[in-house]
C-alpha positions in Angstrom: 0.0 0.0 0.0 2.8 2.4 1.0 4.6 1.6 -2.3 1.5 2.3 -4.4 0.9 5.6 -2.6 4.5 6.7 -3.2 4.3 5.7 -6.8 1.0 7.6 -7.3 2.4 10.7 -5.6 5.6 10.6 -7.5 3.8 10.4 -10.9 1.4 13.2 -9.8 4.4 15.4 -8.9 6.2 14.7 -12.2 3.1 15.4 -14.3 2.5 18.6 -12.3 6.1 19.7 -12.9 5.9 19.0 -16.6 2.6 20.9 -16.9 4.1 23.8 -15.0 7.1 24.0 -17.3 4.8 23.8 -20.4 2.7 26.7 -18.9 5.8 28.8 -18.1 7.2 28.1 -21.6 4.0 29.2 -23.3 3.7 32.3 -21.1 7.3 33.4 -21.7 7.6 32.6 -25.4 4.1 32.8 -26.9 1.6 34.7 -24.7 0.8 38.3 -25.1 2.1 40.6 -22.3 -1.4 41.2 -20.9 -2.0 37.4 -20.5 1.5 37.1 -18.9 0.7 39.6 -16.2 -2.7 37.9 -15.6 -1.0 34.5 -15.2 1.8 35.6 -12.9 -0.7 37.3 -10.7 -3.0 34.2 -10.5 -3.0 32.3 -7.2 -3.4 28.9 -9.0 -0.1 29.4 -10.8 1.8 29.9 -7.6 0.0 26.9 -6.0 1.1 24.8 -9.0 4.7 26.1 -8.5 4.8 24.9 -4.9 2.9 21.6 -5.4 5.6 19.4 -7.0 8.4 20.3 -4.5 6.0 19.8 -1.6 5.0 16.3 -2.9 8.7 15.3 -3.4 9.5 16.6 0.1 6.6 14.7 1.6 7.7 11.5 -0.2 11.2 12.0 1.0 10.1 12.4 4.6 7.7 9.4 4.6 9.7 6.9 2.5 13.3 8.2 2.6 13.4 8.7 -1.2 11.9 11.7 -3.2 11.3 9.5 -6.3 11.6 12.4 -8.6 11.8 9.9 -11.5 8.9 7.6 -10.7 10.0 4.8 -13.0 13.2 4.3 -11.1 12.8 2.3 -7.9 14.8 3.5 -4.9 17.6 1.2 -3.9 16.8 -1.0 -1.0 19.1 -0.5 2.1 
């Protein structure tokens, strides 16, 4: 059960991180300046920015491994 929860949280953090970078890339390179100001002032954007590191920190505290790359299993001690 603990392993499945860790795997689910690690995939959620990775997907959130990828989505965040796609959003930042779109905002910086393609969005009009007015939309950029709106996005950077949006609370949801900052919540997304904090979500992945928070999940990785939680995983590290609970399991001893942050599992930033979910497909790699942590080495057993």
